[in-house]
N, C-alpha and C positions, 0 to 999 in steps of 0.2 A: 505782670503775670496775673492769672486768674486768682481771685480770692485773696489778693494781697493786702486787704484792709485789716488791720489789727485793731481791736477795740480796746479802749482804756476806760475803766470804770470810775476812776477817781483821779483828780489832778494831783492828789497827795503824793502818789508815787513819783511824779515828775518833779514836784517841789522838793521832795526828799532827795532825789538824785542831784538836784541843782545845788543843794547847800551842804552836802555831806563832806566830811573830812576826806581829803585826797592824799594825805601823806602817810597813811598807815602802811606798815610793811605787811605783806601777805603772810598769814600763818602757815606753818608747815602742816603736812598731812599727819594723821595719827602715827605714832612711832611704828606700829606694825600695820602694814596693809593686810586687812583681814581676808581679802579674797584674791586669789590668783585669777588670771584670765580664764584658765581651765575651769575653775570653780564657778566663775560667773556664767560660763556657757552651760554648765550643769544646772545651775539654778534657773537659767532662762528656759532650758528644755523642760525642767520640772513644771515651770509656770505654764508653758505651752500645753503640756499634757493635762494639767489641771483645768485650764480654761476650755480645752477641746472636749473634756469629759463632763462639763458643767451641765446644769439643768437646762440652759438654753445655749446653743452654740451658734456661731456666726460664720467665720471663714475657716478657722483652724479645725483640723480633724486628726484622726489617728496617723495620717501620713506626714503631718507638719513636723518639721525638724529645723533646729538651729544649724545653719551651715557655715557661719563665719561670725567674727566679733571684731568690732572696731573701737579704738579708744576715743573717749570724749573727756574734755577737761572742764573743770570748774574754776572760773577766773578768781584767783586769790588763794588757791590751793596748789601746791607743787605736785607734779606727777599726775598720772591718770586717775580720774575720779570715777569714771563710769566705763562700762563696755556696752555698746549697743549691739545686741546679738540678733543677727539677721535670720528671719524665718522664711522657709520655702514650703509651700503646700501644693501638692500635685504638680510639681515642676514649675510653679509660678511664685514670684516674690509675693510675700504676704505679711509684711510688717516686720516688727522687731520687738524685743524685750530689752528695756534699759535697766542695767544692774549697777548699783553703786558699790565700789570696792573698798572704800577707805573710811566709811562711817560719816561722811559729810552730807549724806542724804538718806532718805528711806531706802532700804536695801534694794528691793525691786521698786523702781521709781515710777515707771509708766510702761505701757505696752500698747501696741496697735496691731490689728489684724489686717491692715492694708498699707499700701505704700512701701517706701524703701527707707533705708537708714539715712541719717544726716550725712555721714561720710560719703556715701555713694551719690547722694544728691549734689553735694558740693564738688565732687569730682566732675560732674557734668557742668555745674555752674561756673567752675573756674578753669576747666580744661586741664587740671592737674591730678595726679594720682593721690589717693588718700594718704599714702605714705609721706607725701610732701606737705600735707596740711595738718594743722592743729584745729580741731573742731571744738568750740566752746559752747556749752549749754547755759543759757541765761534764764531758763524757765520753761513752762509748758508751751509757750508760744514764741519763744525767741532763741536764736542761736546765731553763730557766726563762724566763719572759717578764716584762719590766719595762716600765713606762710610759716613753716617751722623754722625755728632758730637753728643755726649750725650747732651741732653737739647736743641737741635735745630741745625740750620745751621749758620755757620759763613761765612764771606766773604773771606775765604781763598781759598779753592778749588785749591791748588797748592802744588808742592813739597816743595817750600820754607816755606810753612806753616805747614810742617810736614806730608803732605799727598801726596800720589801718586794716580793717577786714578786707579780704579779697572778695567776699560775698557774705550776705547776711539775710536772715529771715526774721521779720517781726521786730527789728531794731530801728528806731528812728535815727535820723542823721545826727541828732543831738544827744543820743544815748550816752550817759555818763558812766564810762567804764570804771573810773576811780571810785565813784559812789557805790557801784556794785561791789567792788572789792572791799570797800569799807563795811558794807553790809555783811559780806562773808566773814570778815574779821570779827565783827561784832557778834555774829551768831556762831562762829566756830564751824561753819559749814554753809550749806545752801540756805539763802534767805527765805526760801519757800517753806522751810520747816521750823517747828518750834524746838525748844531746848531738848537735849537728850533726856530720855527717860530710861530707867533700868527695868529689868524683868521683875524686880521686887515691886516697883511702882505699878507696873501693869497688873500684877497679881492683886495688889491692893485695890485697884479699880474694879476688880472682879471680872474682867473680860475673859481671862483664861479659863474661868469656870462656867461660862455661859453656854458653851456648845456652838455648833456651826449653824449658819443661817444663810440662805440664798433666796433672793426674790427679784422678780422682773415684771415689767409691764405685760399684760396678758396678750396683747395683739401686736404682730409685726406690721410695719407700715405698708409693705408691698411684698411681692413674690420673692424678692431677694432675701428676705428674712434676716437682713444684717442690721436693721434699725427699726425702732418703733415710732420714731418721729422723722419728719422729712429731712432730706439732705439739702437744706437751704443755706445760703450764705448772704452776707450783707450786700446792700446796694447803696449807691450814693443818693442823697437828697439835698435840697437847698433849704437852709434854715431861714429863720425870720430876718436875719441880717443879710440875706442874699449871698450866703457863703456855702460852698459845697462841703459836705461831710458824709462819712459813712453813717448809716442808720443807727449803728450802735449794737453791741452784743446784748444789752439788756432787753430792748424791744424784740430783737430777733429770738432770744431765748424764750420770751413769753409767746412769740408767734409759734415756735415749735411745740410748746406746751398746749396752746389753745388749738393747734391743728389736731393734736391727739384727742382733745375733748370734743372737737367737732366731728371728726371722722370715726372715732372709735367709741365715744361715750354719748352720742346722740344729741349733742348741742348744735343743732343745725344752724348754719349761717352765723355762727359765733365769730369767725374770722373772715369768712368770704361767702358771698351768696352763690354758692355752687360747689362742685366737687373740687377739693384741694388736690386730689390725685392728678387731675388734669393739668396742674401747673408745672409738674415735672420737678427736676432737681435744679440746683444752682440758684440764680437770682429770681425770686418770685415777683416778677414785674407787676402782676395783677394786684399785689398787696401793697404797692408803694403808698397809696393814699391812706389806707387803713393803718399801716405801721407808722406813717408820719404823724397821724393823730395820736397813736399810742406813745410815740416818742415825746410829743408835746405834753401829754398827761404825766409822763415820767420826768419831765424837765431835763431830757437828755441834752447835754451841752456839746459844744464844738471845741475840741482841742487839736489844733494842727490837722484839721480835716478828719479827725477820728471822733466818733460818738462816744461820750462817756455818760453813764448813769450812776449817780451816787446810791449806795445801798439804802440810805434813808428814804429815797424816793421810790423804791421798788413797789411799795405798798400802794402807790397812787394808781396802779393799773386798775384798781376797782372802779375808779372814775371812768376810765375808758370802757370797762365792762358795762357800767350803768348806761352809758351813752349808746351802747349796742343793744340794750334791752335785757341785760343779764345781771344777775347778782353774783358776787364773788367774795371770797375771803383770801387774804394773803398773810401768812404768819412767818416771820423771820425766826429761824431756829439756831440756837447756839449750843454751847456745852462742850464736853470732851468728845474726842473722836468716837468713843464707843457709844455714848448716849446719843450723839448725832446719828450714828448708824441705826440705832433702834428707831429713831423718829423717821429716818428715810425709809427704813424697812416698812414701817406702818403705812407710809404714804404709797409706796410702790405696791404693797399688798392690797391696798384699796384701789389700785389701778390709777394712781395719780402721779404723773411725772413731776419731778421737782426741779427747781432752778438752783444750781450750785454756783457759788462765787469762789473761784480759786485764785491763787496768787500767780498770775500768768507771766509777769515780767521779772519777778524776783527781787524787786527793790522795795521792801517794806509794806506796800499796800496791796491788798487783793485786787485783782484787775481784769478778770475775764469771767463772764457768765456762761455756764454750760448747762445742759439738761441731763439729768441722771435717768437712765432707762433700766438699769440692772445693778444690783448690789450683792456683794458676797462677803461674809465674815467667816474666817476659820480661827478657832481658838487652839490653845495648847502652846507648846514650846516654840512652834513656828507660826504663831498667830499673825494674821494679816486682815486688812479691810481694803477692798477695792471697789471702784465704781466704774461702770461702763457709761461713758458720757458722749453726748452729741456736742461737738465743739462749735457748731454753726459755721463750718468752713466749706460746706457744699461737697460735691462728689469728687472734685479733683483740684483742690486748691494747690497753688504753686506747682503746676504740672511741668514736668520735664518733657519738652516736645520731642526730644531725640529718642528717648527710651520709653516714653509714656509713664515715667515714674512720678509719684507724688510724695511730698514730704510733709505737708500740713494736712493731716488726714481728718476726715469728717468725724470719726469716733476714736476715742482712746480709752483704755483702762487706766484710771488714775488711782494711785495707791495712797490711802490716808495713813496707813500704818503697816509696818512689816517687821517681824522679828526673825526673819531667816538669816542665819549666819551673821549675827550682829557683832559689833565691836565689843571688846571686853574692857570694862573700866578698871581703875586701879584697885577697887575692892573686890574684883573678880566677878562682878555682876555683868550680865549681858545688857548692852545699851542699844537703844533704837531711837529713831526720830519719827515724828509724825507731821504730816502736812497740815497747813492752815486753811480753813475754809469756813463758810457759813452757807445756809441754804434757806429757800423759801418754799413753803408748802401752800399749794393753791387749790381752791375748790371753786366750782362754777355751778350755778343753777339758773333755772328760768325765773 
């Protein structure tokens, strides 16, 4: 299928998967499920309204409505962990909002204004009704559909439990389901998140007193106004050992950033000697040689035909810039989720897209580079931070040819933090999780 190459940024995640303990019993969900399906739908509709009324809008508008909700499971937690709430705009499918219902993840976890839900995608992929399937989410880039057990769902969802996926997206054949469940047990929830924080801890950080903030890149990429960077995806190259691999999400993320610098910030010929708009969406064939040189500068490696770029090598792109006749700086940014938002805000306010490294596969190591185009923070009792990101998957990755649906969408809203309807801890404080990531701020000059 189109766009089926998943990037892996570090071998660490695979090494971790290979040696993790596999005999842990899955933890049970929190004693009280904090959200009903109905409340999840309400939260999703609230999120749709907020996004549709934001400073910059993309697909959702005043007519956008949540029309259905489907269960999604977290391997290692019993019962439903999420509802993916389907959105329809002007009579057309327009993405979803993923809401966590049991405190095992950020409450509003992700959202997309395009494509379809995983449940509906897997209906077409397996030929079975969603009621017959158990769809498991393994991260921002990975999921699988299993046949439901008689009498309900167990926390197996893995070959070691006697089942193989009927269909999967973004999971390699050697994906270690036991290691994933071990990571869930260790973290008490999604491995993509850090430990639970309480509302008292959030107040101590000062976030709730800072006020609201929203910022986005100044210019849209094209007339569709749904993106500020191109909808490109990875293509295959042959490495120095004469082996095929995907170019890697690190080089591609930089290509998206430098495309903006070339077309919108006057850095002519930075990425290509000509107009980048003429290259269209999808695989930018004309950039193969240029991006191959960039991948070499970043020491992008080959792991089972996937390109991976270590975070420590991302700064090496300045060597590539110098070879193109440009100067550049690349600064890795760390810190808490709120301090990182402030730094991302400053970059976007200066009209600089940033590269964000998220935990894509959910086992221990951050593993997918995306590009942030838009950021918003709301403070107060329902505080949240979200980023509108280009995932580098092109315009129609994993296309369902029968219905024209897509499941791996080019852009998603990624939530770094969310205090909406949080779990309540034993001491009565509201508890929330926040996602793990770091990012790179890039500047370019002649």
